[in-house]
N, C-alpha and C positions, 0 to 999 in steps of 0.2 A: 429398078431399086438399087438403092446404094448399099455397099458392102457393109456400112455400119448397121444399116437398116434388117439385112438381113441374117447378119449376127445377133442383133436385138431379138429378133422374132425367134430362131434357133435356141438363143439361150432361155427364152422363155418356155417354148416348147420343153426342151429339157426340165425347167424346174417345175410345170406342170406335172411331167413323167413322174419325177421324182415324189412329189407329193401325192401322187396316187400310189405309187409304192410304198411310201412310208405309212400311209393311214391303211393300205391293207395289210400291211406286216404287224401295226399295231393291232389291228383287229383279231388277226391270227395268233399273235400272244396273249391277246387278252382271253381267247376261246381255248388257247392251250393251257392258261394260268386255270382257267374254272374246271377244265378236263383233270389237269394234275392234283388240284384241291381234291375232286371227288376221287380220284385214284387213291389218294392217299388215305382219304377216309373209310374208304372200302377196304383199305389193308393189301392193294394191290401194289406193293411197294416195289416190282421190279418194273412195272409199268408207268409207276410214277417216276422213277427215276431216269428212264429214257426219255419221258415226255419232258421232266423238269432240264434235263442237260439242254435242250434247244431255248431254253428260255432264261438262259444266265445274263444275258444282257436286258432283259425284262426289269423293268423300274421296280416290280413288286417280287421279285425272284427271292430276295432276303426273306420274305415272309414265308415263301415255301420251305426254303431251307431251315426255318425257325421252327415250323409245324413239323418236319421231318425231325429233327434235333428233338424235339421236345418229346415227342412219342417214344424216342428210345433213348432215353436217358440212362436207365440201368444199365445199358450197353454197350453206349458210344464211348469211342476211344477219346481219348484227354486229346491227342494231336487235332482229332477232326473238330472238338469244341474248340479248341484255342485257334486254328485256323479260322472258324468261325467269328470269333470273337475280333480276331485281327482285322479281317476284311471287311467286318460289318460292324467296326466299334461305335458309330454313331447310330447304330438300328433303334429306335424306340423301345423293343423290348430284349434289348440284350442284357442289362443289368437284372430283369426278371428270371431270364434263362438261365443266366450265371450264377443266382441264388439258388434257383431248383436244382440245378446240377452239382452245385456245393453240397447241398444236403444230400442227394444223391450218393455223392463220393462219400460224405459220411456215414451215411447209412449202411454203403458197402465196405467200409474202411478202409477205403483206398486214400490212406493218409499222405502218401507221397505226392500224387495227385493232388488231393486238397490242399496241402501247404503251399505247392508249385503255383497252383491257381488263385490262391487268396494273396500270394506275395506279389503275383503278376498284377491282380486288381489292385492293389494296396498303391505300387508304382503307378498306375494308369491314373489313380485318383489324384496321388500327388502331381504328377505332372500337368493335369487338366488345370489344378489349383494356381500352380506357379504360371 
């Protein structure tokens, strides 16, 4: 065999090995995602957080964060919410979560956080329109 053919064969073997690893990892992520949702629904927050940490690069991770934040709206820190909105600004349910959070801030009379978030939301709207 020529050197070029050996190199192509090695490359093909490497690609097959990597594809198998990615598929296994994706299956693991899917399984862990479902398990994390069950833990969150069961109120097992510490176990949920531990499992969720390993899913940060999974495509559905923002949905886990959304569910976690939504359940804690009455006690979540403004910085945590703002971090979520900044990181996942194009998340389909971000507007819905922001509206619920603003209502919660108003109920709790957290006016400084309310005004700050309302102002941030308005600025983002103007930037998107421009």
